[in-house]
N, C-alpha and C positions, 0 to 999 in steps of 0.2 A: 503493499499499501503506500509507503513513503514515495516511489517513482511517481503514482498519480499526483502526491502532493505536489511535487517538484514539478511537475508538468502544469498542475495549475496555476502556483504561485509565477511560473515564467508567463502564461499565457496573460495572468491579470497584470504582469508589468508590461506589457506592450500594447498594452488597452488604451484607448485614449480615456485621459481623466477629466473630470467635471471639475472647474475652477470658481470659486465663487469670488467676484469681484466686489469689494465692500462699495456701496452708494450707488453701484447698477442692480438695474432690474435684471437683466440679463448675465447668464454665467455665460465662461469660456472653456472652449473646450482644447485640449492639448492636442497636436499635430497625429494624425494618424502614425503609428509604424509605416515606413517604407514611403512616406511622402514627402514634398518639397513644400515648407509651410510658406515660400514666397507667394505673393499673386501673382497671378498671369499676365493682368495688365498693370500698366503704369500708372498711377494716380496721376488724375487730369490736373492742371494747374487751377491757382485759383480764379485769374480772370481768364476770358478767351483770347482767344488769337483775334488781332485786327483784321478785320476784310474790309478791304475797299476805302474811300475816302472817307474821313473823318469829317462827321456833322458837327454842328453851331453845340448842341447838347447832348454831344456824348458823355461828356466828362459827370454833366449832372445826372444824367441817365445810369450811369454807372456809379455813381456816388449812394444814389439814393436807395434807401431800403423799405421795402414795402410796410405797412404797418402787421403785426402778430396779432392775428384774429384769435 
């Protein structure tokens, strides 16, 4: 029976773990064994790229923040 317990322990070590994040509503998972935790898509920049000619009120429109309802 000790062989079966050792196999169970190894399997449990390789599983994903749930990590509680203080102050957050969602938990976090550890990466699954044999996977790459790096994202596939690079993050988008904060501001979109400039396209075309600049208008008279472009800066104002980029600074404006809509009200939060």
